[in-house]
C-alpha positions in Angstrom: -159.5 65.0 -113.9 -157.0 62.2 -114.3 -155.0 60.4 -111.6 -151.6 59.2 -112.1 -150.8 55.7 -110.6 -147.3 54.3 -110.3 -148.0 50.7 -110.1 -145.7 47.6 -110.5 -147.1 47.1 -113.9 -145.8 50.7 -114.8 -147.6 54.1 -114.9 -151.3 54.0 -115.2 -153.9 56.6 -115.4 -157.3 56.6 -113.8 -160.3 58.9 -114.0 -160.9 60.9 -110.6 -164.5 59.8 -111.2 -163.7 56.1 -110.6 -162.5 56.6 -107.2 -164.1 54.7 -104.3 -163.7 55.9 -100.8 -163.0 53.1 -98.3 -164.2 53.1 -94.6 -160.9 54.5 -93.4 -161.1 57.5 -95.9 -158.4 56.1 -98.3 -159.4 56.0 -101.9 -159.3 53.3 -104.6 -159.2 53.9 -108.5 -160.2 51.9 -111.4 -157.2 52.3 -113.8 -157.2 52.1 -117.6 -156.4 48.5 -117.5 -159.8 47.9 -115.7 -158.3 46.9 -112.4 -158.5 48.5 -109.1 -155.6 50.2 -107.6 -154.7 52.1 -104.4 -153.2 55.7 -104.4 -150.0 54.0 -103.7 -150.2 51.8 -106.7 -151.2 48.5 -105.1 -153.4 46.4 -107.1 -156.8 45.8 -105.1 -158.6 42.4 -105.7 -162.0 43.1 -107.3 -163.3 44.2 -110.6 -165.9 46.8 -109.6 -165.9 46.8 -105.8 -162.7 46.1 -103.7 -162.5 42.8 -101.6 -162.1 44.1 -98.1 -160.5 42.5 -95.0 -161.6 44.4 -91.7 -162.4 47.1 -93.8 -159.2 47.6 -95.6 -158.6 46.3 -99.3 -156.9 43.0 -100.1 -154.2 43.4 -102.4 -152.3 41.2 -104.8 -148.7 40.8 -103.8 -147.4 38.5 -106.6 -148.0 35.3 -104.4 -151.6 35.6 -103.5 -153.8 37.9 -101.9 -152.7 39.9 -98.8 -154.6 41.7 -96.0 -153.3 45.0 -94.6 -152.3 43.1 -91.3 -150.3 40.5 -93.2 -153.0 37.9 -93.3 -153.4 36.0 -96.4 -156.7 35.1 -98.3 -157.2 31.4 -99.2 -157.6 30.7 -102.8 -159.4 28.1 -104.9 -158.4 27.9 -108.5 -157.1 31.5 -108.3 -160.3 32.8 -106.9 -160.5 33.9 -103.2 -162.6 31.8 -100.9 -165.2 33.5 -99.1 -167.5 32.5 -96.0 -171.4 32.6 -96.3 -171.2 36.1 -95.0 -169.0 37.3 -97.9 -165.8 37.7 -95.9 -162.8 36.3 -97.2 -161.4 33.2 -95.9 -158.0 34.0 -94.0 -154.9 32.5 -92.9 -152.2 33.6 -90.4 -149.0 34.9 -91.6 -147.8 31.2 -90.7 -150.4 29.8 -93.2 -152.8 28.4 -90.6 -156.5 28.7 -91.3 -158.5 31.3 -89.3 -162.0 30.5 -89.0 -164.7 33.3 -89.4 -164.5 33.8 -85.5 -160.7 34.1 -85.6 -160.2 30.6 -84.2 -157.1 28.9 -85.5 -157.8 25.5 -87.3 -154.3 23.9 -87.1 -155.3 20.9 -89.3 -155.9 23.2 -92.2 -153.0 25.1 -93.8 -152.2 27.3 -96.9 -149.6 26.1 -99.5 -147.4 28.5 -101.4 -150.2 28.9 -104.0 -152.7 30.0 -101.6 -154.5 26.7 -101.6 -155.8 25.1 -98.5 -154.5 21.7 -97.4 -156.2 19.5 -94.7 -153.5 17.7 -92.5 -150.9 18.6 -95.3 -152.0 16.0 -97.6 -155.7 16.5 -98.8 -156.9 19.4 -100.9 -159.6 21.3 -98.9 -162.1 24.2 -99.6 -164.6 26.4 -97.9 -168.3 25.8 -99.0 -170.5 28.3 -97.0 -169.5 27.9 -93.6 -168.2 24.1 -94.0 -164.4 22.9 -94.6 -164.7 20.5 -97.3 -161.8 18.1 -97.7 -161.3 16.2 -100.8 -160.2 12.7 -99.8 -159.9 11.5 -103.3 -161.9 12.2 -106.7 -165.6 12.2 -105.9 -164.9 11.7 -102.3 -165.5 14.5 -99.8 -165.7 14.9 -96.0 -166.2 17.7 -93.5 -163.7 18.8 -90.7 -165.7 16.4 -88.5 -165.1 13.6 -90.8 -168.6 13.4 -92.0 -168.9 12.2 -95.6 -170.3 15.0 -97.6 -170.4 16.1 -101.2 -168.5 18.7 -103.1 -171.1 21.4 -101.8 -170.4 20.2 -98.3 -173.8 18.8 -97.7 -173.4 15.9 -95.1 -174.2 12.6 -96.7 -175.6 9.5 -94.7 -173.7 6.3 -95.6 -176.7 5.3 -97.4 -177.1 5.3 -101.3 -179.8 4.3 -103.9 -179.4 1.4 -106.0 -177.9 3.7 -108.7 -175.2 5.0 -106.1 -176.9 8.4 -105.2 -176.3 9.4 -101.5 -179.1 10.4 -99.1 -178.3 13.9 -97.5 -178.4 14.0 -94.0 -180.1 17.3 -93.5 -183.1 16.5 -96.2 -183.2 12.8 -95.9 -183.6 12.8 -99.6 -181.3 12.1 -102.6 -179.0 14.6 -103.7 -181.3 15.4 -106.5 -183.9 15.8 -104.1 -185.8 12.4 -104.7 -187.3 11.5 -101.4 -186.5 8.3 -99.4 -188.7 6.3 -97.2 -188.3 6.5 -93.6 -189.1 4.3 -90.9 -191.5 5.2 -87.6 -188.2 6.5 -85.9 -187.4 8.9 -88.8 -184.4 6.9 -90.0 -183.9 6.0 -93.6 -185.5 2.6 -94.5 -183.3 0.3 -96.3 -183.5 -2.9 -97.9 -181.2 -5.9 -96.5 -178.7 -5.1 -99.2 -178.2 -1.5 -97.5 -179.8 0.5 -100.3 -182.2 3.2 -99.4 -185.9 2.5 -100.4 -186.6 5.2 -103.1 -189.6 6.5 -105.1 -190.4 7.3 -108.6 -191.3 11.0 -109.5 -194.8 10.4 -108.9 -194.1 9.2 -105.4 -194.7 5.4 -106.0 -192.3 3.1 -104.2 -189.6 1.1 -106.1 -188.4 -2.3 -105.2 -184.6 -3.4 -105.3 -184.6 -3.8 -108.8 -186.3 -0.5 -109.6 -189.6 -1.8 -110.6 -192.9 -0.2 -109.1 -194.1 -1.8 -106.0 -197.7 -1.6 -106.5 -200.1 -0.4 -103.8 -197.4 1.2 -101.8 -196.7 5.0 -101.6 -194.9 7.6 -99.6 -197.2 9.9 -97.4 -196.0 13.6 -96.6 -193.8 12.5 -93.7 -191.8 10.0 -96.1 -193.5 7.1 -94.4 -194.7 4.0 -96.3 -198.5 3.5 -96.5 -200.8 1.3 -98.5 -204.1 2.1 -100.3 -206.1 1.7 -97.0 -203.8 4.4 -95.4 -202.2 2.0 -93.1 -198.3 2.6 -92.4 -196.2 -0.3 -93.6 -192.7 -1.3 -93.8 -190.7 -3.4 -96.4 -188.5 -6.3 -96.5 -187.1 -9.0 -98.9 -188.3 -12.6 -98.7 -186.6 -15.9 -99.1 -186.7 -15.3 -103.1 -185.3 -12.0 -102.9 -188.7 -10.5 -103.7 -189.9 -7.4 -101.9 -192.4 -7.9 -99.3 -194.7 -5.5 -97.9 -195.1 -5.8 -94.1 -198.2 -4.6 -92.3 -197.5 -4.3 -88.5 -199.6 -6.5 -86.2 -200.2 -5.4 -82.6 -197.7 -7.3 -80.5 -195.6 -6.5 -77.3 -192.5 -7.4 -79.2 -193.1 -5.0 -82.1 -191.9 -7.6 -84.3 -194.9 -9.2 -85.7 -196.1 -8.5 -89.4 -198.3 -9.8 -92.1 -197.7 -9.6 -95.8 -200.4 -8.4 -98.3 -201.6 -12.0 -98.4 -202.0 -12.2 -94.6 -199.0 -14.5 -93.9 -197.2 -13.8 -90.7 -193.6 -12.6 -91.1 -190.9 -11.1 -88.9 -189.3 -7.6 -89.5 -186.8 -9.3 -91.9 -189.7 -10.7 -94.2 -189.1 -14.3 -93.2 -192.1 -16.5 -92.9 -192.9 -17.5 -89.2 -193.6 -21.0 -88.1 -197.2 -21.4 -86.7 -198.5 -23.4 -83.8 -201.3 -25.8 -83.9 -204.0 -23.1 -83.5 -202.5 -21.1 -86.5 -200.9 -18.4 -84.5 -197.0 -17.7 -84.6 -195.1 -19.9 -82.6 -192.9 -18.4 -79.8 -190.4 -19.6 -77.5 -190.7 -19.1 -73.7 -189.0 -15.7 -74.0 -191.8 -14.7 -76.5 -189.5 -14.6 -79.5 -191.0 -15.8 -82.7 -189.9 -18.6 -84.7 -188.8 -18.2 -88.4 -187.1 -20.6 -90.9 -184.8 -19.7 -93.9 -184.7 -22.1 -96.7 -180.9 -22.8 -96.1 -180.8 -22.8 -92.4 -182.4 -24.2 -89.2 -185.4 -22.8 -87.3 -184.3 -19.9 -85.0 -186.0 -17.4 -82.9 -186.0 -13.6 -84.1 -182.9 -13.0 -82.0 -181.0 -15.6 -83.8 -181.0 -18.5 -81.3 -181.5 -22.0 -82.5 -184.7 -23.9 -82.1 -184.7 -27.7 -81.2 -186.4 -29.8 -83.8 -187.4 -33.3 -84.2 -185.9 -35.6 -86.6 -188.6 -34.6 -89.2 -187.6 -31.0 -88.7 -190.6 -29.9 -86.7 -190.1 -27.8 -83.6 -190.1 -29.3 -80.3 -192.8 -27.7 -78.4 -193.5 -27.7 -74.5 -196.9 -28.6 -73.2 -197.4 -24.8 -72.7 -197.1 -24.3 -76.5 -193.6 -22.8 -76.5 -190.9 -23.9 -78.9 -187.8 -25.1 -77.1 -184.7 -22.6 -77.8 -181.1 -22.6 -77.1 -178.8 -20.2 -75.7 -176.3 -18.4 -77.9 -173.9 -21.0 -77.7 -176.4 -23.7 -78.9 -176.7 -25.4 -75.6 -180.2 -26.1 -74.3 -180.1 -24.4 -70.8 -180.3 -26.8 -67.8 -180.7 -29.9 -70.1 -177.7 -32.4 -69.6 -176.8 -36.1 -70.4 -173.9 -37.8 -68.7 -173.5 -34.5 -66.7 -172.6 -32.8 -69.9 -174.7 -30.0 -71.6 -177.0 -31.2 -74.4 -176.4 -29.1 -77.6 -178.1 -28.5 -80.9 -176.3 -29.5 -84.3 -176.3 -27.5 -87.2 -179.9 -28.6 -88.2 -181.1 -27.8 -84.7 -181.4 -31.6 -83.5 -180.4 -32.1 -79.9 -177.4 -34.1 -79.3 -175.3 -35.4 -76.3 -171.6 -34.5 -75.8 -170.7 -37.7 -77.5 -172.8 -36.7 -80.7 -175.3 -39.4 -79.9 -178.9 -38.1 -80.8 -181.0 -37.0 -77.9 -185.0 -37.1 -77.3 -186.3 -34.5 -75.0 -189.3 -34.9 -72.6 -190.5 -31.4 -72.4 -193.0 -31.8 -69.8 -190.5 -31.2 -67.1 -188.5 -28.1 -66.4 -185.7 -28.2 -67.8 -186.5 -30.9 -70.3 -185.5 -34.6 -69.6 -182.9 -36.0 -72.0 -183.1 -39.5 -73.2 -181.0 -41.5 -75.6 -181.9 -44.8 -77.6 -181.4 -48.1 -75.8 -180.6 -50.3 -78.9 -181.1 -53.7 -76.9 -184.8 -52.9 -76.2 -186.0 -50.2 -78.8 -186.6 -48.0 -75.9 -184.8 -44.9 -74.2 -182.5 -44.4 -71.3 -182.8 -40.9 -69.5 -180.1 -39.1 -67.9 -180.9 -40.7 -64.6 -180.4 -44.4 -66.1 -184.2 -44.9 -66.0 -185.5 -46.9 -68.9 -188.5 -45.0 -70.8 -190.9 -45.1 -73.8 -190.6 -42.5 -76.5 -193.6 -40.8 -74.8 -191.6 -40.6 -71.5 -193.4 -43.3 -69.5 -191.1 -45.0 -67.2 -190.5 -48.7 -68.0 -190.5 -51.3 -65.1 -187.5 -53.7 -65.4 -186.2 -56.7 -63.9 -183.1 -56.7 -61.5 -181.1 -57.6 -64.6 -182.5 -54.5 -66.4 -184.8 -56.1 -68.9 -188.3 -54.7 -69.5 -191.1 -56.5 -67.8 -193.7 -57.4 -70.2 -197.3 -58.7 -70.0 -198.1 -62.4 -71.7 -198.9 -60.4 -74.8 -195.7 -58.7 -74.9 -197.0 -55.3 -73.6 -194.6 -53.2 -71.5 -195.4 -52.4 -67.7 -195.1 -48.8 -67.4 -195.4 -45.9 -64.9 -197.5 -43.3 -66.9 -195.8 -40.0 -66.7 -196.9 -38.3 -63.6 -198.3 -41.5 -62.1 -197.0 -43.9 -59.3 -199.5 -46.5 -60.4 -198.3 -49.2 -63.0 -200.2 -50.2 -66.0 -199.9 -52.5 -69.0 -199.4 -50.4 -72.2 -202.9 -51.5 -73.0 -204.2 -49.8 -70.0 -204.7 -52.8 -67.7 -204.0 -52.3 -64.0 -200.8 -54.0 -62.7 -200.6 -55.0 -59.1 -198.1 -54.3 -56.5 -196.1 -56.7 -54.5 -195.0 -53.7 -51.9 -197.3 -50.6 -51.8 -194.3 -48.6 -50.4 -191.5 -49.4 -52.7 -194.0 -49.7 -55.9 -192.5 -53.1 -56.6 -194.5 -55.0 -59.1 -196.3 -58.2 -58.4 -195.0 -60.9 -60.9 -195.7 -64.4 -61.8 -192.6 -66.9 -61.6 -192.1 -66.4 -65.3 -191.8 -62.8 -64.9 -194.9 -61.7 -66.3 -197.0 -59.1 -64.2 -200.1 -59.8 -62.3 -203.0 -57.8 -63.3 -206.5 -56.7 -62.2 -209.8 -57.0 -63.9 -211.0 -54.2 -66.1 -213.0 -52.8 -63.2 -210.0 -52.7 -61.2 -211.6 -54.9 -58.3 -210.6 -58.5 -59.1 -207.4 -60.2 -59.3 -206.8 -62.2 -62.6 -205.1 -65.5 -62.3 -202.4 -66.8 -64.7 -205.2 -68.8 -66.2 -207.0 -65.6 -66.9 -209.7 -66.2 -64.4 -210.6 -64.2 -61.2 -208.8 -65.6 -58.2 -211.2 -66.8 -55.6 -211.1 -65.3 -52.1 -209.2 -62.2 -52.9 -209.7 -58.6 -54.3 -207.4 -55.6 -55.1 -206.8 -53.2 -52.4 -206.8 -49.3 -52.9 -203.1 -49.5 -52.9 -203.0 -52.1 -55.7 -202.0 -54.9 -53.6 -203.8 -58.3 -53.2 -205.9 -58.6 -50.0 -208.4 -61.2 -48.7 -211.9 -60.3 -47.9 -210.7 -59.8 -44.3 -208.0 -57.3 -45.7 -205.2 -59.5 -45.0 -202.2 -59.1 -47.4 -202.1 -62.5 -49.7 -199.8 -63.6 -52.2 -200.5 -65.5 -55.3 -199.2 -68.9 -56.4 -199.9 -71.0 -59.5 -200.7 -74.5 -58.7 -199.9 -77.6 -60.7 -203.5 -77.9 -62.2 -203.1 -74.5 -63.8 -205.4 -72.6 -61.3 -204.3 -69.7 -59.0 -204.3 -69.8 -55.4 -204.3 -66.9 -52.9 -202.1 -67.4 -49.7 -201.9 -65.4 -46.5 -198.6 -65.7 -44.6 -198.7 -67.5 -41.2 -195.1 -67.2 -40.5 -192.4 -69.7 -40.5 -192.7 -70.0 -44.3 -196.1 -71.2 -44.0 -199.4 -69.8 -45.5 -203.2 -70.4 -45.4 -205.2 -70.4 -48.5 -208.6 -69.1 -49.0 -210.3 -72.5 -48.4 -208.5 -72.4 -44.8 -205.8 -75.1 -45.6 -202.1 -74.5 -44.4 -199.7 -74.4 -47.4 -196.4 -74.0 -48.5 -195.2 -70.9 -50.5 -195.9 -73.0 -53.7 -199.5 -73.5 -52.5 -199.1 -77.3 -51.6 -201.1 -78.4 -48.8 -199.4 -79.1 -45.5 -199.8 -82.3 -43.7 -200.8 -81.6 -39.9 -200.0 -83.3 -36.8 -203.2 -84.7 -35.6 -202.4 -84.0 -31.9 -201.4 -80.4 -32.2 -202.6 -79.2 -35.7 -199.1 -78.1 -36.5 -197.3 -78.8 -39.7 -195.4 -82.1 -39.9 -191.7 -81.7 -40.6 -188.5 -83.5 -41.2 -185.7 -83.2 -38.6 -184.1 -80.7 -40.9 -187.3 -78.5 -41.0 -188.6 -79.6 -44.3 -192.4 -79.6 -44.4 -194.5 -82.5 -45.3 -197.2 -82.0 -47.9 -200.1 -83.8 -49.1 -200.3 -84.9 -52.8 -203.1 -86.2 -54.9 -202.7 -88.9 -57.6 -205.0 -91.5 -59.2 -204.5 -93.8 -56.3 -205.4 -91.2 -53.7 -203.5 -89.0 -51.2 -199.9 -89.5 -50.5 -197.2 -87.7 -48.6 -193.7 -86.1 -49.3 -191.6 -83.5 -48.4 -192.2 -80.1 -49.9 -189.1 -80.6 -52.2 -190.3 -83.9 -53.2 -188.4 -85.9 -50.7 -189.9 -89.2 -49.5 -191.5 -89.6 -46.1 -191.9 -92.9 -44.2 -195.3 -94.0 -43.8 -197.3 -96.9 -42.0 -198.9 -100.0 -43.5 -202.0 -97.9 -44.3 -200.2 -95.1 -46.0 -200.4 -93.0 -42.8 -197.5 -90.7 -42.0 -195.3 -92.1 -39.1 -194.9 -89.1 -36.9 -193.7 -88.3 -33.4 -193.7 -84.8 -31.9 -194.7 -83.4 -35.1 -191.6 -85.0 -36.9 -191.4 -87.4 -39.4 -188.9 -90.1 -40.6 -187.1 -89.7 -44.0 -184.6 -91.6 -46.0 -180.8 -90.5 -45.8 -179.5 -88.5 -48.7 -177.8 -91.8 -50.1 -180.8 -93.9 -49.4 -178.7 -96.3 -47.1 -180.7 -95.6 -43.9 -184.0 -94.1 -42.5 -183.6 -91.0 -40.2 -185.6 -90.6 -37.2 -187.2 -87.3 -35.8 -183.6 -86.4 -34.6 -181.7 -87.1 -37.8 -180.2 -90.2 -36.5 -180.3 -93.6 -38.4 -183.1 -96.0 -37.3 -181.2 -99.4 -36.5 -183.4 -102.4 -36.8 -183.6 -105.8 -34.7 -180.9 -107.0 -37.0 -178.5 -104.3 -35.7 -178.4 -102.8 -39.4 -179.8 -99.7 -40.7 -183.4 -99.7 -41.5 -184.3 -99.0 -45.2 -187.3 -97.6 -47.1 -189.1 -99.6 -49.7 -190.7 -98.3 -53.0 -193.9 -97.8 -51.0 -192.1 -95.7 -48.5 -192.6 -98.2 -45.7 -189.8 -99.0 -43.2 -188.1 -102.3 -43.6 -184.9 -104.2 -42.4 -182.0 -104.8 -44.5 -183.7 -108.3 -45.3 -186.9 -106.4 -46.3 -189.0 -107.4 -43.3 -191.5 -104.9 -42.5 -190.5 -102.7 -39.5 -193.0 -101.3 -37.0 -192.0 -98.2 -35.0 -192.9 -98.1 -31.5 -192.0 -95.3 -29.1 -189.8 -95.5 -26.2 -188.4 -92.5 -24.1 -189.6 -89.9 -26.7 -187.8 -91.7 -29.6 -188.8 -94.1 -32.5 -187.9 -97.7 -31.8 -187.8 -100.0 -34.9 -189.6 -103.3 -33.9 -190.2 -106.6 -36.0 -193.3 -108.8 -35.5 -192.5 -112.1 -33.9 -195.6 -114.2 -32.8 -198.0 -112.3 -30.9 -195.6 -109.6 -30.0 -192.8 -107.8 -31.6 -189.0 -108.0 -31.0 -186.7 -104.8 -30.5 -182.9 -104.6 -31.3 -182.0 -106.1 -27.9 -184.1 -109.1 -28.6 -186.5 -108.2 -26.1 -190.2 -108.7 -26.8 -192.3 -105.7 -26.9 -195.8 -104.5 -27.7 -196.7 -102.6 -30.8 -196.3 -99.4 -28.6 -192.6 -100.3 -27.7 -193.3 -101.1 -24.2 -190.9 -104.2 -22.9 -193.2 -107.6 -22.2 -192.2 -109.5 -19.2 -191.6 -113.2 -20.1 -191.5 -116.7 -18.4 -188.3 -118.6 -18.0 -189.2 -120.4 -21.1 -189.6 -117.0 -23.0 -193.4 -116.9 -23.2 -195.2 -113.8 -22.6 -196.3 -113.5 -19.1 -200.0 -112.7 -18.7 -202.1 -111.8 -15.7 -205.0 -113.9 -14.4 -207.3 -111.7 -16.5 -205.2 -112.6 -19.6 -203.5 -109.2 -20.1 -199.8 -109.0 -21.1 -197.6 -108.2 -18.1 -195.0 -105.4 -18.9 -191.8 -105.2 -17.3 -192.1 -103.7 -13.8 -195.4 -105.5 -12.9 -197.8 -103.5 -14.9 -200.3 -105.1 -17.3 -200.8 -103.7 -20.8 -203.8 -101.7 -19.9 
C-alpha cells in the first residue's frame, strides 16, 4: 500500500511498509525522498529512526529542530547536539539551555541558527555531559571555567615541553603519554613549569627531551632509579637535570644527587659544616648558594657571611640567618637594627661593616676602631677581633705590655691577661682595675702565677700574688709596688697618712723613699706644711731632703734639726729659714737666717747659727766665747737657756764651777 503525504516540499508518497509506530501510537513514514515524515506531513529529523523528545518526534520547522512542546534542539554545524544518554540537547522557547535534568543554564543561550552561545559571546557545544566553551581557536573551558580540550576533557595548567596539556582525569598527556607524579600524586614539573614526561619505553626525559639515564616511571607514575628507590628531579645551577634521592630528615628537604652531593628540593648544592654535614640555621633550615646570589636558607632568608663569603656560624654550629626583611633578630648597633647587605655581609644603619660575636644571644655587634685597629661593640667597649675586651686607660687608649701586647679580659673571664697569656695583676679586686706601672704598662705575675714580677723583670721580694690577683705580703697585707731610682722594685704596705712600710720594715713614701724618723717618737719627720723628710744616699753618704726634693736644715754633723717631729726648711724665695711653725727664724743680727750650700743655718753675714730651744720653739744663737748670744744680746747655753752674768758681763758660776742660769739654777 502507498500512503500519500502532503508536505511543505509538496506531495510525497511512502510505502506503508516504511511506517514506524511512535510510543504515543502515531505513525512516521519514510517518503520517496528518503526522509521521515509524520502523517500530517511534518518532516521528522532522522534518517532511519526518528529523533525523539519526550517520546515525540523532533521536527524541522525551517528555523531548526522543534519539539512537540515548543522546545528547540541545539545544533552544531547543522546537526543536533545530544547528551551522552542520546537525548537531544534542548533549549526553552526563550532560547535558554536546559540541562538534562531540566535545570535552566541562563549563561548559555541559542542563537537564531540553533547554535549555543556562552554568555552571549563565546561559541559553546555539548560533549558528553559537559558544556564546552570555545574561548578562542584551540582554547576551551568548561562551564566551571576549567581549561579543557575540544572533547571537554579537563586540562591541568601544565604542558609538556612541546605544548601538550596534561589531562586532569588521567594525569597523562592528551595522547596518553604518562607524566611523572610526586609522592602526593601531583604532576612533577621542571622549574620552568613543564611536566616531567617519558618516552614510549617509559624512560624519563630531561627538559631538552634527552633520556635521563637510570631513571624510570613505575606503575604509579612515580620516579625511581635502578635500585628501586623513589626519587625526584630538579635542575641545577648549570640548568642540567639532577636526580634527587631523598635523605631521611625532619624537614623533608634533604636530598643527595647520584654522586652523593647534598642538595635541597630545588637541586641547589647545600653548604656543609666542618664535619661534612649540611649546615643549618637555628630553625633547622638548610643553607644553599646559587652562583649569582648570596647564601640563603631553604625558606629564602639571607645568611650572614664573613668578608670572604663564608657563613657566620655560632658556637652551636648553626649559621646565622636573617628575618624576611634582612635584619638580624635582636642584633643592634647605635640602637638601630643590624641588617645584611646584598651579599649577606652585616652592616650598621650607617652602612658601616659590622663584625659579629656569635657566642652571645643575640650576637654582639662591633665596628672597626680605626685609631687602634681594634673594634668597638654596641656598648662602647673596645674589643679584639675574637671578642676579648681590651683594657684601656682613662683616655680610652689600649693598655699594652712592655712588648706591645694588649691587656685583655678573655671572653667569659673576669681575669685580665696579656695577649701572650701572662697573668696581669689587679689594683682592686672588686672593680677589676688593672695594676699598672707609672709608665702605663701592666704589672704581671710569674709563669706559675705565684710571684710578682717587677719592672726590672725580677721577682719582687717579700710579696706574692693573692687568689684575687692582687699583691700581698707574706702576712696577707695588701701591698703596692714602686720602682726605685736604682731600677729595682719595692713593695709597700700602707700605714696611713700617705706613709708606707717596705718589706724590709722601713717607713717609706709612696715613691719608696726611706722616711727620716724622729728619734724620740719614731714618727716621720715633716716640715711645717706636712712634707715628709726622706733619707737619700749619695757617694758622700746619707743626706736628707723633703720628699719633693726640697732642702732641710741640718746641724754641723749633717744631722736633721728637728723639734717635736718638725724640721726647718727654706722659704720658697730662699730669703729665710722657716721654723717648725712656718715662721722665719731671725738671727741675733735681727735679720732673717739663711741656709748655706751645705743646708746649714747661717746669719745674713754667713755666721754659723746654732738652734737652741726655748718655750717649745727654736731660738737662733751665735757662738760668742764660751756661750752663745741670742737676738736680745743675752748670753745663753747651746740649749737656749739664758745665763746669769756679773756686772762686768762675765758668766756667773757657782762655787763648783757650774754656769748659773737666770733664776738661780745651775746648768746641771
